[in-house]
N, C-alpha and C positions, 0 to 999 in steps of 0.2 A: 453356518455361512461365514466365510471370511470377509471381514470388512476392511476398508482402507482408511488411511489417516484422515482423508478429507471428510469422510462421513463422521468421524469422531469429533472433528472441530466445527462441524456444521451447526451443532446445537449449542446455544449459549450456556446451558446448565453444565454440559460436559466441559466446555472451556473453563468454567468457574471451578469445576471439580479438579481439573488439571492444574489450575492456578493454586488452589489450596494444597494439593499434594506435591506441587513443585517445591513448596517451602518446608513441608514436613510429612513423614509417613503417618498415617492415621488408620485406626481400625474402622471397619465398615460403619459401626454406630456413630463414631465421632464425625465421620464424613457426612452421614445423613443428618446429624444434628445441626450442621452448618447451613442447611437449606430448608426452605419452607415446604418443599415437596415431601411426599410420603417416602418412607423407607423403601418400599418396593420399587417406587419410581427411580430413586437414587441407585438402587441395586441394578436396575436395568441399564442405567447410564454407565455404571461401573463395568457391567458385563460387556457393553459395547466398547468401552475404552480398553478393556482387557483383550478383547478379540482383535482390536487394532494394534495391539502391542504397545500402547502408551502407558498402561498400568500393569504392574505385576502384583499379584496378591501372595503374600508370604504368611505361612502359618507360624505363629509364635505361641506355643502353649495352646490355650483354648481360643485365643484371638486370631483373627485374620487381618493383617495389615496391608493397606494399599500403598504402593510406592510408585511414584511417577518415573517413567523411562522416556524422557523427552527426545532421545536421539531420533526417533521415528519422525519427529517434526521436521527433520532435515529434508524429507521428501517434499514437504510443503514449501520450505525455503527455496529449494532448487527449482520447483515449478514456478514460484513467484519471480525468482531471479531472471528466468528467461524472458518474462514479460517486462521486467524492470529494464533489462538491456534493450529490448525493443523500443520501449517508450522513451528511454534516454536518447536513443538515436533519433527518434522522431522529433523529440522536443529540441534537440541540438540543431537538427535540420531546419525546424521552424524558426529557431532563434537566428540562424544564419540567414535564412530567407528574409526575415523581418529587418535584420541589420542591413542587408543589401538593398532591400526595398526602401528603407529609411534613407540610406545613402543616396540612392538614385532619386528619391524625392527631394533631398536637399540639393542635389545637382540641378534638378529641374527648376526648383525655386530660385536657385542662383542664376540660371540662364534667363528665367523670366524677369528677375530684377535687373540683370544686365541689359536685356532687351528693352525694358522699360526706361532705364537710364539713357540708353542710346536714343530711343524714340524721343524722350524729353529733351535731350541735347539737340537733336535734329529740329524739333519744334521750336526751341529757343533760338537756334541759329537762323532758321527760316524766318522767324518773327523779326529778328534783328535785321536781316537782309531786306525785309519789306519796308522797314522804317527808313 
């Protein structure tokens, strides 16, 4: 079964394996030693990562070395970027709405203050006229 990159990064152990192999190529035993999981469990994770194209296993003498090929993660990056653009537009629109709402709120407050001052002046002048 051919797996996709999203399946490979869905598991935290596989993400950790990728992180380890991104810094250095290691043989299968060395990878397994870095984890508390059993060697067969790590081998299954490595198999999935290999099926997804994120790891290549190269034979060097008697040893098999795992090497990370992280270019496939560009698929994830592209998928995320479409939503990043979507949310940036939404947040910019919200920011503009709030700025306009705040400005209209300030205008309303200014009108209320002005109306209150006019009312106070009217009351003062009517009180002076009564005297």
